[in-house]
C-alpha positions as CSV (number, residue, x, y, z in Angstrom):
1,M,0.0,0.0,0.0
2,A,2.9,2.3,0.7
3,D,3.9,2.0,-3.0
4,R,0.4,3.1,-4.1
5,Y,0.9,6.4,-2.1
6,V,4.6,6.6,-3.1
7,V,5.7,6.8,0.5
8,T,7.7,4.6,2.9
9,V,6.1,2.1,5.2
10,P,6.9,4.2,8.2
11,Q,5.3,7.2,6.6
12,L,2.2,5.2,5.8
13,C,2.1,4.0,9.4
14,I,2.5,7.5,10.8
15,R,-0.2,8.8,8.5
16,Y,-2.5,5.9,9.4
17,T,-2.2,6.7,13.2
18,L,-2.8,10.4,12.5
19,Q,-6.0,9.6,10.6
20,L,-7.2,7.4,13.4
21,G,-6.9,10.5,15.6
22,T,-4.0,9.1,17.7
23,L,-0.5,10.4,18.3
24,P,2.2,8.5,16.6
25,L,5.6,8.4,18.4
26,P,8.2,7.3,15.9
27,K,11.6,6.7,17.3
28,T,14.8,7.3,15.4
29,A,18.2,8.9,16.0
30,N,18.8,9.2,12.3
31,P,18.2,12.8,11.1
32,E,17.3,11.5,7.6
33,H,14.7,9.2,9.0
34,M,13.4,12.1,11.2
35,R,12.9,14.2,8.0
36,S,11.3,11.4,6.2
37,N,8.9,10.6,9.1
38,A,7.7,14.2,9.0
39,Q,6.7,14.0,5.3
40,V,3.2,12.8,5.8
41,D,1.3,15.4,3.8
42,F,-1.0,12.8,2.0
43,V,-4.3,11.3,2.9
44,I,-5.1,7.6,3.0
45,S,-8.4,6.9,1.3
46,D,-11.4,5.7,3.3
47,D,-11.2,2.3,1.5
48,D,-7.5,1.9,2.3
49,M,-8.1,3.0,5.9
50,R,-10.8,0.3,6.2
51,T,-8.4,-2.3,4.7
52,L,-5.7,-1.3,7.2
53,R,-8.1,-1.4,10.2
54,N,-9.3,-4.8,9.2
55,M,-5.9,-6.5,8.6
56,E,-5.4,-9.7,10.5
57,Q,-3.7,-9.0,13.8
58,I,-0.3,-10.5,14.5
59,R,-0.8,-13.2,17.1
60,D,2.8,-14.1,17.8
61,Y,5.6,-11.5,18.1
62,G,8.2,-14.2,18.9
63,D,10.8,-12.9,21.3
64,S,9.3,-9.4,21.2
65,G,6.1,-10.8,22.6
66,T,7.4,-10.2,26.2
67,F,7.5,-6.5,25.6
68,P,4.3,-5.1,27.3
69,V,3.1,-3.1,24.3
70,F,2.8,-6.3,22.2
71,S,1.9,-8.8,24.9
72,G,-1.5,-7.5,25.6
73,K,-0.6,-6.7,29.2
């Protein structure tokens, strides 16, 4: 879907969270990534937002599953 909007996956994710009305908190120490992350001046269509909202949830994050954000705790 990022290709359709000619953006990076992180940009798509940031835009998605903004359109949900939540505050994305991207983390990077790389100045180039910071600039890229700020370039979210596009709008995801209603149909694509629906597709993203209805994607199958990841059930197993492997070793990262112990991190509280992903473990459901």
